[in-house]
C-alpha positions as CSV (number, residue, x, y, z in Angstrom):
1,X,-112.7,21.2,-54.9
2,X,-115.3,21.9,-57.6
3,X,-113.3,21.7,-60.9
4,X,-110.1,20.2,-62.5
5,X,-107.2,21.8,-60.7
6,X,-104.9,24.2,-62.6
7,X,-101.2,23.5,-62.8
8,X,-100.7,26.4,-60.4
9,X,-103.0,24.7,-57.9
10,X,-101.2,21.4,-58.3
11,X,-97.9,23.1,-57.7
12,X,-99.2,25.0,-54.7
13,X,-99.8,21.7,-53.0
14,X,-96.8,19.8,-54.4
15,X,-93.9,22.3,-54.3
16,X,-93.7,22.7,-50.5
17,X,-93.7,18.9,-50.1
18,X,-91.1,18.6,-52.9
19,X,-88.8,21.2,-51.3
20,X,-89.1,19.5,-47.9
21,X,-88.4,16.1,-49.5
22,X,-85.4,17.5,-51.4
23,X,-84.1,18.9,-48.1
24,X,-84.5,15.4,-46.6
25,X,-82.8,13.9,-49.6
26,X,-79.9,16.3,-49.3
27,X,-79.6,15.3,-45.6
28,X,-79.6,11.6,-46.6
29,X,-76.9,12.4,-49.2
30,X,-74.8,14.1,-46.5
31,X,-75.3,11.1,-44.2
32,X,-74.2,8.7,-46.9
33,X,-71.2,10.9,-47.7
34,X,-70.2,11.1,-44.1
35,X,-70.5,7.3,-43.7
36,X,-68.7,6.7,-47.0
37,X,-65.8,8.8,-45.7
38,X,-65.5,6.4,-42.7
39,X,-65.6,3.3,-44.8
40,X,-67.6,1.0,-47.1
41,X,-68.7,-1.3,-44.3
42,X,-70.1,1.6,-42.3
43,X,-72.0,2.9,-45.4
44,X,-73.4,-0.6,-46.0
45,X,-74.4,-1.0,-42.4
46,X,-76.1,2.4,-42.4
47,X,-77.8,1.6,-45.7
48,X,-79.2,-1.8,-44.5
49,X,-80.4,-0.2,-41.2
50,X,-82.2,2.5,-43.2
51,X,-83.9,0.0,-45.4
52,X,-85.1,-2.0,-42.4
53,X,-86.2,1.2,-40.6
54,X,-88.1,2.3,-43.6
55,X,-90.3,-0.8,-43.4
56,X,-91.1,0.1,-39.7
57,X,-91.7,3.8,-40.4
58,X,-94.1,2.9,-43.2
59,X,-96.5,1.6,-40.6
60,X,-96.9,5.1,-39.4
61,X,-96.9,6.5,-42.9
62,X,-99.9,4.2,-43.7
63,X,-101.8,5.8,-40.8
64,X,-100.7,9.2,-42.0
65,X,-102.1,8.4,-45.4
66,X,-105.4,7.3,-43.8
67,X,-105.6,10.6,-42.0
68,X,-104.9,12.4,-45.3
69,X,-107.7,10.5,-47.1
70,X,-110.2,11.2,-44.3
71,X,-109.3,14.8,-43.9
72,X,-109.4,15.5,-47.7
73,X,-112.8,13.9,-48.1
74,X,-114.2,15.8,-45.2
75,X,-112.6,19.0,-46.4
76,X,-114.1,18.5,-49.9
77,X,-117.5,18.0,-48.2
78,X,-117.1,21.1,-46.1
79,X,-117.5,18.9,-42.9
80,X,-114.8,20.9,-41.0
81,X,-115.8,20.0,-37.5
82,X,-115.2,16.3,-38.1
83,X,-111.5,17.0,-39.1
84,X,-110.5,17.7,-35.5
85,X,-112.0,14.4,-34.3
86,X,-110.1,12.6,-37.0
87,X,-106.8,14.0,-35.9
88,X,-107.5,13.3,-32.2
89,X,-108.5,9.7,-32.9
90,X,-105.5,9.2,-35.1
91,X,-103.2,10.3,-32.2
92,X,-105.0,8.0,-29.8
93,X,-104.2,5.1,-32.2
94,X,-100.8,6.0,-33.4
95,X,-98.9,7.2,-30.3
96,X,-99.3,3.8,-28.6
97,X,-98.2,2.2,-31.9
98,X,-95.1,4.4,-31.7
99,X,-94.3,3.2,-28.2
100,X,-94.8,-0.4,-29.2
101,X,-92.5,0.0,-32.2
102,X,-89.9,1.7,-30.1
103,X,-89.8,-1.3,-27.7
104,X,-89.9,-3.8,-30.5
105,X,-87.1,-2.2,-32.4
106,X,-84.9,-1.5,-29.4
107,X,-85.2,-5.1,-28.0
108,X,-85.5,-7.3,-31.1
109,X,-83.9,-5.5,-34.1
110,X,-81.0,-8.0,-34.1
111,X,-83.4,-10.9,-34.5
112,X,-84.9,-9.4,-37.6
113,X,-81.6,-8.2,-39.1
114,X,-80.1,-11.6,-38.7
115,X,-82.4,-12.9,-41.4
116,X,-81.4,-10.3,-44.0
117,X,-77.7,-9.6,-43.3
118,X,-74.9,-12.3,-43.5
119,X,-71.8,-10.1,-43.0
120,X,-71.4,-9.9,-39.2
121,X,-69.6,-6.5,-39.3
122,X,-72.5,-5.0,-41.3
123,X,-75.0,-6.7,-39.0
124,X,-73.4,-5.2,-35.9
125,X,-73.4,-1.7,-37.3
126,X,-77.0,-1.9,-38.5
127,X,-78.2,-3.3,-35.1
128,X,-76.6,-0.4,-33.1
129,X,-78.1,2.1,-35.5
130,X,-81.5,0.6,-35.1
131,X,-81.3,0.6,-31.3
132,X,-80.6,4.4,-31.3
133,X,-83.2,5.2,-34.0
134,X,-85.8,3.3,-32.0
135,X,-85.9,6.1,-29.5
136,X,-87.5,8.5,-32.0
137,X,-90.4,6.2,-33.1
138,X,-93.2,7.8,-30.9
139,X,-92.2,11.3,-32.2
140,X,-92.1,10.0,-35.8
141,X,-95.7,8.7,-35.4
142,X,-97.0,12.0,-34.0
143,X,-95.3,13.9,-36.8
144,X,-96.9,11.7,-39.4
145,X,-100.4,12.4,-38.0
146,X,-100.0,16.1,-38.4
147,X,-98.3,15.7,-41.8
148,X,-101.4,13.8,-42.9
149,X,-103.7,16.5,-41.5
150,X,-101.9,19.3,-43.4
151,X,-101.6,17.3,-46.6
152,X,-105.3,16.4,-46.6
153,X,-106.1,20.1,-46.3
154,X,-103.7,20.9,-49.2
155,X,-101.8,23.3,-46.8
156,X,-98.4,21.9,-47.4
157,X,-96.2,25.0,-46.9
158,X,-95.6,24.0,-43.2
159,X,-94.2,20.7,-44.3
160,X,-91.5,22.6,-46.2
161,X,-90.5,24.4,-42.9
162,X,-90.7,21.3,-40.8
163,X,-88.8,19.0,-43.2
164,X,-86.3,21.7,-44.2
165,X,-85.4,22.6,-40.6
166,X,-85.2,18.9,-39.6
167,X,-82.9,18.2,-42.5
168,X,-80.7,21.2,-41.7
169,X,-80.5,20.1,-38.0
170,X,-79.6,16.6,-39.1
171,X,-76.8,17.8,-41.3
172,X,-75.3,20.1,-38.6
173,X,-75.6,17.5,-35.9
174,X,-74.2,14.8,-38.2
175,X,-71.1,16.9,-38.7
176,X,-70.7,17.6,-35.0
177,X,-71.4,14.1,-33.7
178,X,-69.9,12.0,-36.4
179,X,-66.6,13.8,-36.4
180,X,-66.5,15.1,-32.9
181,X,-66.6,18.9,-33.6
182,X,-67.3,21.8,-31.2
183,X,-66.1,19.7,-28.2
184,X,-68.5,16.8,-28.8
185,X,-67.1,13.3,-28.7
186,X,-66.5,11.5,-32.1
187,X,-69.3,9.0,-32.3
188,X,-69.1,7.9,-35.9
189,X,-72.2,6.1,-37.2
190,X,-73.8,6.2,-33.7
191,X,-73.6,10.0,-33.9
192,X,-75.4,10.0,-37.2
193,X,-78.2,7.9,-35.8
194,X,-78.5,10.2,-32.8
195,X,-78.6,13.2,-35.1
196,X,-81.5,11.7,-37.0
197,X,-83.5,11.2,-33.7
198,X,-83.0,14.8,-32.7
199,X,-83.9,16.1,-36.1
200,X,-87.3,14.2,-35.9
201,X,-88.0,16.1,-32.6
202,X,-87.3,19.4,-34.5
203,X,-89.8,18.4,-37.2
204,X,-92.6,17.8,-34.7
205,X,-91.9,21.0,-32.8
206,X,-92.0,23.1,-36.0
207,X,-95.4,21.6,-36.9
208,X,-96.8,22.2,-33.4
209,X,-95.4,25.8,-33.2
210,X,-96.9,26.6,-36.7
211,X,-100.3,25.2,-35.5
212,X,-100.1,27.2,-32.3
213,X,-99.7,30.4,-34.3
214,X,-102.5,29.5,-36.7
215,X,-105.4,29.9,-34.3
216,X,-107.8,30.1,-37.3
217,X,-107.0,26.5,-38.2
218,X,-107.5,25.3,-34.6
219,X,-110.9,27.0,-34.3
220,X,-112.1,26.0,-37.8
221,X,-111.3,22.4,-37.5
222,X,-112.0,22.2,-33.7
223,X,-108.6,20.6,-33.0
224,X,-108.5,21.5,-29.3
225,X,-112.2,20.8,-28.5
226,X,-112.1,17.5,-26.7
227,X,-114.1,15.0,-28.8
228,X,-116.0,12.1,-27.4
229,X,-114.3,8.8,-28.2
230,X,-116.0,7.5,-31.3
231,X,-115.2,3.9,-32.2
232,X,-116.4,4.4,-35.7
233,X,-113.7,6.9,-36.3
234,X,-111.1,4.6,-34.9
235,X,-112.5,1.9,-37.0
236,X,-112.3,4.1,-40.1
237,X,-108.7,5.1,-39.4
238,X,-107.8,1.4,-38.9
239,X,-109.8,0.2,-41.9
240,X,-108.0,2.6,-44.2
241,X,-104.6,2.1,-42.6
242,X,-104.3,-1.6,-42.1
243,X,-104.4,-2.6,-45.8
244,X,-101.7,0.0,-46.4
245,X,-99.6,-1.3,-43.5
246,X,-99.8,-4.8,-45.1
247,X,-99.2,-3.3,-48.5
248,X,-96.0,-1.4,-47.5
249,X,-94.8,-4.4,-45.4
250,X,-95.0,-6.5,-48.5
251,X,-93.6,-3.8,-50.8
252,X,-90.7,-2.8,-48.7
253,X,-90.2,-6.3,-47.5
254,X,-89.6,-7.2,-51.1
255,X,-87.0,-4.4,-51.3
256,X,-85.3,-5.8,-48.2
257,X,-85.2,-9.2,-49.9
258,X,-83.7,-7.5,-53.0
259,X,-80.9,-5.9,-51.0
260,X,-80.3,-9.1,-49.1
261,X,-79.7,-10.8,-52.4
262,X,-77.4,-7.9,-53.5
263,X,-75.5,-8.3,-50.2
264,X,-74.7,-11.9,-51.1
265,X,-73.1,-10.6,-54.4
266,X,-70.4,-8.8,-52.4
267,X,-69.5,-5.6,-50.5
268,X,-68.8,-3.7,-53.7
269,X,-72.1,-4.6,-55.3
270,X,-73.9,-3.6,-52.1
271,X,-72.1,-0.3,-52.0
272,X,-73.1,0.4,-55.6
273,X,-76.7,-0.5,-54.8
274,X,-76.8,1.8,-51.7
275,X,-75.7,4.7,-53.9
276,X,-78.4,3.8,-56.5
277,X,-81.0,3.7,-53.7
278,X,-80.1,7.2,-52.7
279,X,-80.2,8.4,-56.4
280,X,-83.6,6.7,-56.8
281,X,-84.9,8.4,-53.7
282,X,-83.6,11.8,-54.7
283,X,-85.0,11.6,-58.3
284,X,-88.3,10.2,-57.3
285,X,-89.1,12.8,-54.6
286,X,-91.1,15.0,-57.0
287,X,-92.9,12.0,-58.3
288,X,-94.0,10.8,-54.8
289,X,-94.9,14.4,-53.9
290,X,-97.1,14.7,-57.0
291,X,-98.6,11.3,-56.2
292,X,-99.5,12.5,-52.7
293,X,-100.9,15.7,-54.3
294,X,-103.1,13.5,-56.6
295,X,-104.3,11.7,-53.5
296,X,-105.4,14.9,-51.9
297,X,-107.1,16.2,-55.1
298,X,-109.0,13.0,-55.6
299,X,-110.0,12.9,-52.0
300,X,-111.4,16.4,-52.1
301,X,-113.2,15.7,-55.4
302,X,-114.8,12.6,-53.8
303,X,-115.9,14.7,-50.8
304,X,-117.5,17.3,-53.1
305,X,-119.0,14.5,-55.2
306,X,-117.3,15.7,-58.4
307,X,-116.5,12.1,-59.5
308,X,-116.3,12.8,-63.3
309,X,-113.4,15.2,-62.7
310,X,-111.2,12.5,-61.1
311,X,-109.6,10.9,-64.1
312,X,-109.0,14.2,-66.0
313,X,-107.3,15.6,-62.8
314,X,-105.2,12.5,-62.4
315,X,-104.1,12.6,-66.0
316,X,-103.1,16.3,-65.6
317,X,-100.9,15.4,-62.6
318,X,-99.3,12.5,-64.6
319,X,-98.3,14.9,-67.5
320,X,-96.6,17.1,-65.0
321,X,-94.9,14.2,-63.4
322,X,-93.5,13.0,-66.7
323,X,-92.1,16.4,-67.5
324,X,-90.3,16.6,-64.2
325,X,-89.1,13.0,-63.7
326,X,-87.9,12.4,-67.3
327,X,-85.9,15.6,-67.1
328,X,-84.3,14.6,-63.8
329,X,-83.5,11.1,-65.1
330,X,-81.8,12.5,-68.2
331,X,-79.8,15.0,-66.1
332,X,-78.8,12.2,-63.7
333,X,-77.4,10.1,-66.6
334,X,-75.5,13.0,-68.2
335,X,-73.9,14.1,-64.9
336,X,-73.7,10.6,-63.4
337,X,-70.0,10.7,-62.3
338,X,-70.1,13.9,-60.3
339,X,-73.4,12.9,-58.8
340,X,-72.1,9.5,-57.7
341,X,-69.0,11.2,-56.3
342,X,-71.3,13.1,-53.9
343,X,-72.1,9.7,-52.2
344,X,-68.8,8.0,-52.2
345,X,-65.1,8.4,-53.0
346,X,-64.6,4.8,-53.8
347,X,-63.1,4.7,-57.3
348,X,-64.4,1.2,-58.1
349,X,-68.0,2.1,-57.2
350,X,-67.8,5.2,-59.4
351,X,-66.3,3.3,-62.3
352,X,-68.8,0.3,-62.1
353,X,-72.1,2.1,-61.5
354,X,-73.0,3.2,-65.1
355,X,-74.7,0.0,-66.3
356,X,-76.8,-0.6,-63.1
357,X,-77.7,3.1,-63.2
358,X,-79.0,2.8,-66.7
359,X,-81.2,-0.1,-65.6
360,X,-82.6,2.0,-62.8
361,X,-83.2,5.1,-65.0
362,X,-85.2,3.0,-67.5
363,X,-87.9,2.6,-64.9
364,X,-88.7,6.4,-65.2
365,X,-90.4,5.6,-68.5
366,X,-93.3,4.3,-66.5
367,X,-92.9,5.5,-62.9
368,X,-94.6,8.9,-63.4
369,X,-97.8,7.3,-64.6
370,X,-97.7,4.2,-62.3
371,X,-97.1,6.1,-59.1
372,X,-99.8,8.7,-59.5
373,X,-102.5,6.3,-60.7
374,X,-101.7,3.8,-57.9
375,X,-101.8,6.5,-55.2
376,X,-105.1,7.9,-56.5
377,X,-106.9,4.7,-56.0
378,X,-106.6,4.8,-52.2
379,X,-108.2,8.3,-52.1
380,X,-111.4,6.7,-53.4
381,X,-111.9,5.3,-49.9
382,X,-111.0,1.7,-50.4
383,X,-107.4,0.8,-49.5
384,X,-108.0,-2.9,-50.1
385,X,-108.0,-2.4,-53.8
386,X,-104.4,-1.1,-53.9
387,X,-103.5,-4.0,-51.5
388,X,-104.9,-6.5,-54.0
389,X,-103.1,-4.8,-56.9
390,X,-99.8,-4.7,-55.1
391,X,-100.0,-8.3,-53.9
392,X,-100.4,-9.5,-57.4
393,X,-97.6,-7.2,-58.7
394,X,-95.2,-8.2,-56.0
395,X,-95.6,-11.9,-56.9
396,X,-94.1,-11.1,-60.3
397,X,-91.5,-8.8,-58.8
398,X,-90.3,-11.5,-56.3
399,X,-90.4,-14.1,-59.0
400,X,-88.1,-12.0,-61.2
401,X,-85.6,-11.5,-58.3
402,X,-85.7,-15.2,-57.4
403,X,-85.1,-16.4,-60.9
404,X,-82.6,-13.9,-62.2
405,X,-80.7,-12.9,-59.0
406,X,-81.0,-15.9,-56.6
407,X,-81.1,-18.8,-59.1
408,X,-79.3,-17.6,-62.2
409,X,-77.0,-15.2,-60.3
410,X,-76.9,-12.7,-63.1
411,X,-75.2,-9.3,-63.1
412,X,-76.1,-6.2,-61.1
413,X,-77.5,-4.6,-64.3
414,X,-80.0,-7.4,-64.6
415,X,-80.8,-7.2,-60.9
416,X,-81.7,-3.5,-61.2
417,X,-83.9,-4.1,-64.2
418,X,-86.3,-5.5,-61.6
419,X,-87.4,-1.9,-61.0
420,X,-88.8,-1.3,-64.5
421,X,-90.5,-4.8,-64.3
422,X,-92.2,-3.7,-61.1
423,X,-93.5,-0.4,-62.4
424,X,-94.7,-1.7,-65.7
425,X,-96.8,-4.4,-64.1
426,X,-98.2,-1.9,-61.6
427,X,-99.2,0.4,-64.4
428,X,-100.9,-2.4,-66.3
429,X,-102.9,-3.6,-63.2
430,X,-104.0,0.0,-62.3
431,X,-105.1,0.7,-65.9
432,X,-107.1,-2.5,-65.9
433,X,-108.9,-1.3,-62.7
434,X,-109.7,2.2,-64.1
435,X,-110.6,1.2,-67.6
436,X,-112.0,-2.3,-67.4
437,X,-113.8,-2.3,-64.1
438,X,-116.6,-0.1,-62.7
439,X,-114.4,1.7,-60.2
440,X,-117.0,4.4,-59.4
441,X,-119.2,1.8,-57.7
442,X,-116.3,1.0,-55.3
443,X,-115.9,4.6,-54.0
444,X,-116.4,4.8,-50.2
445,X,-117.6,8.2,-48.9
446,X,-115.9,9.0,-45.6
447,X,-117.3,12.4,-44.7
448,X,-119.8,11.2,-42.1
449,X,-120.7,13.8,-39.5
450,X,-119.2,13.2,-36.0
């Protein structure tokens, strides 16, 4: 990339990821609605399992982001032959990680869940779901490698096909397996977990089929040419990924702590919070997709040595992010009751959700800027800097939760104000890094020839 990207170019990268993410969100909404129709306990159990599983999956996502950073910098430097080696080495690292996570999750999920869930009925449901979902971990890891490859190139259209078809598969199989349609047994929440595993397989198959039909990509980036094992590439993948693994373990671990505190408030408060989590995920999809787009743009600018274009490009993405997320937040508040009704039929949940929802939506005053700037930092080649920023930020986030939720036991509205506290502090620390420190000296160039 040789110049500041136009809005059209930003959208070209971001929109397919957004549409794919929206498809996944719709799938999650349907999952929640199906579980809500079975009962509040089942919805809570599924919600707690998904939060715990998100922590595990983020290990793979961290490696995917390291692939994205390496690929984007090498693409920007026109070092195309090295990209195939990056993908191959990432598979060598991540597939065994997937096997290890599958065994760990299948055998010991109950041990971990027992620390965050007190209600035994919710615990039992969450544990069974995790045991089934564990079977898909190796496939998830491989899917994330190829997602990082395509995102690093800026060729994200295939992610729309992959995520969209996976979401459609998940919805159809949920309906069949949860309720026992078309001659299948009625499996309830176990059927929903199995549908998710099968949809992950579909996502990987779509990516591989697309790659198989794009022979030009395979040849240009030498994806099928067997590369000699190069420990420096494994080291680079690990060096970039491990700080992000720790970062997301801390970050999502704090969210697990948040929901464990909410669970102690009561089943109804947890049910409301599970709906808010789905709303947060749905609204923020465009924001995270634009943050990922900024990561790719910054990586390509670093690779082409156009360092002075980085901040203007990031600011352009932020403006776009504000326009989208603030509009979605406003629409969500205006149509809050029909939106909440998509997730649950519980009249008390629908009635009591307004104030906590307002607390959550206030965070969108800062999320568009915080998320894009924070994700741009890792594309500069040093993922330790985001880890340091996030560690300091999480200290204040956890302190807020401990004081106002655990000690003072204040309302659910105050509990959800933790989100705006988190994103404000993150924005402050990121701005300090970019505007008060010599960040250009910390750039690490990763486009070394293989």
